[in-house]
C-alpha positions in Angstrom: 111.9 83.9 91.8 108.7 83.4 93.9 110.0 80.6 95.8 113.0 83.1 96.6 110.5 85.6 97.4 108.6 83.3 99.7 111.9 82.1 101.3 113.2 86.0 101.7 109.4 86.6 103.3 109.6 83.6 105.6 113.1 84.9 107.0 111.9 88.2 107.4 114.3 89.1 104.6 117.4 87.9 106.2 117.1 91.2 108.5 120.1 90.4 111.2 122.3 88.7 108.1 124.6 89.8 105.5 121.9 89.3 103.0 119.5 91.6 104.1 119.1 94.9 102.2 116.3 96.9 101.7 117.4 97.2 97.7 117.0 93.9 97.3 113.8 93.4 99.5 112.1 96.2 96.8 113.4 94.1 94.1 112.2 91.1 95.1 108.4 92.7 95.9 108.4 94.8 92.7 109.5 91.5 90.5 106.4 89.9 92.4 103.9 92.3 91.6 104.9 92.0 87.9 104.6 88.3 88.1 101.3 88.4 89.8 99.6 91.2 86.9 100.5 88.5 84.4 98.3 85.9 85.9 94.9 85.6 87.6 94.5 85.2 91.1 94.0 81.3 91.0 96.5 80.8 88.5 99.1 82.9 90.7 98.1 81.1 93.6 98.8 77.9 92.2 102.6 78.9 90.9 103.2 80.0 94.6 102.3 76.8 95.6 103.6 74.5 92.8 106.4 76.4 91.2 105.4 75.9 88.0 101.9 76.2 88.6 101.4 72.1 88.4 101.9 69.6 91.2 105.4 67.3 90.8 102.9 64.6 90.6 101.3 66.1 87.7 104.2 67.3 85.5 105.9 63.6 86.2 102.5 62.1 84.6 102.7 64.5 81.4 106.1 64.0 81.0 105.6 60.1 81.3 107.4 59.3 84.2 104.7 58.6 86.7 106.5 54.9 87.1 109.5 57.1 88.4 107.8 59.5 90.2 105.9 56.3 92.8 108.8 54.8 93.0 111.2 57.9 94.1 108.2 59.3 96.2 107.7 56.1 98.1 111.5 55.9 98.9 111.7 59.6 100.3 108.5 59.6 101.7 109.8 56.8 103.7 112.9 58.2 104.6 111.2 61.4 105.8 109.1 59.5 107.9 112.1 57.3 109.6 113.8 60.7 110.1 110.8 62.5 112.3 110.8 59.6 114.9 
């Protein structure tokens, strides 16, 4: 939900598209406020940044998938770097 709010906010709540509605904006802001109320400021900021509160790298480590993460990250980061040229 927080990721949806972030995307909507970044696109000015989809104004000018068929996705925009005042009710949708209010509903998203209400849900964000409700989620914010459950966590400390630090925890909430971490959730916003990392979706589940911890980075993808840390989640892979906890799940015992560090080798898979390392191999995938190298391939992905190399491909992203190439496409930046």
